[in-house]
N, C-alpha and C positions, 0 to 999 in steps of 0.2 A: 504494500500500500504506500502510495506517495501522494504529495500535494504540491501545487505550484502556488507560492505566496508572493506578495509584493510588499517590500519595505525599503525605505530609503531611495525610492525611485528606480529600484531594480527588481527583477523577478528571479526567484530561486526555486529549484526543484528540491524538495526536502522529503525525508522519510524518518520514521521514528528511530531515535538513538543517534542520529547524525549530528555532527557539530559543524558550524559554519560561521564565517566572519561577515558581519553586515555593517552598514553605516551606524555611527554611534547612536545608541538609544539611552535615554536618561532613566536608568534603573540601577539599583544597587546590585553588587555581586551576590549571587545566590538567590536572587529574587525570581519569582515565577511570573512570566508575562504572557499575554495572549496576542497573537498576530491574527487580526480579524479580516485582513484583506486576502481572502483565499480565492484564487482564480479557478482552480481545477483540483479535483480529487479523483484518483484512480485506484481501484481495487481489483486487480486482474482485468477482466473484460468490462467491468462496470465502471464507466467513466462519467463523471458529472462535471459540467462546465457551467460557470456562473455567468450572469449577465448584468453587470460586470463581475459581481462577487457572489460567493455562496454564503448561506447562513452557517453560523458556527465559527470556530476558530481553531488555530493550531497553537498549542501551548509549548512554551520553551522556558528553559532556565538559563539565566545569565551566568556564564562561567567566568569571564574576565573582560576587562577593558584594556585597550592598548593603542599604540600608534604603529602604522605601517612603515615600510622602508622609505627612505628619503628620495624624493624626486627632485632633480636639479633642473632649474629653469635658467637658461642663458640667453640674453638678448645682445646681439652684436651687430654693429654697423661698420663695415670696412671703410677705412680712410677717414673716419669721422671722430676718432678718438672716443668711441662709445662702447662700453662693455658693462652690462648689468647682470648680476648673478643673484638668484633667489633659490630658496629651497622650500619644500612642503612635505609634511608628514600627515597623512590622513588618519583621523581617529576611527577606531572600529570597536565593535562589541562582539565578543565570541559567544554564540548561543548553542545550547544543546537541545534538540527537539525532543520533547517528552511525550507528546500525544497529538494525534490528528483526529479531531471530532467535528468535522464539517461535512455538509452534504445533506 
C-alpha cells in the first residue's frame, strides 16, 4: 500500500515505515503530524484518486530537523571587475511515515 502526498510544494510517493526529507515543517522532534493533502492511495489493484485531494490523512512522526548541503551561487561578469559569491543551505524535516488512513 502506498500514497502520493503533497507538502512543501512537492509531491512524494510514501509507504508505511518509510523515512523521507521534506521542506521544513514547524513541529517538535518526536511529534506526530498529519499530512492531509493526499492525492492518491493505492492498495494493489484498488487505486483511489482525489479531486484534488482524498478524505483522510497520512500520519508521520518527526525524526529530526537539519540543513542540506551547501549550494554555491557565483555571479561573474568578465572584464567588469565583478564577482559575487553566495551560499545557501536549505532546511529540511526528516519524517517517518507511521500510517496511511485515507480513501
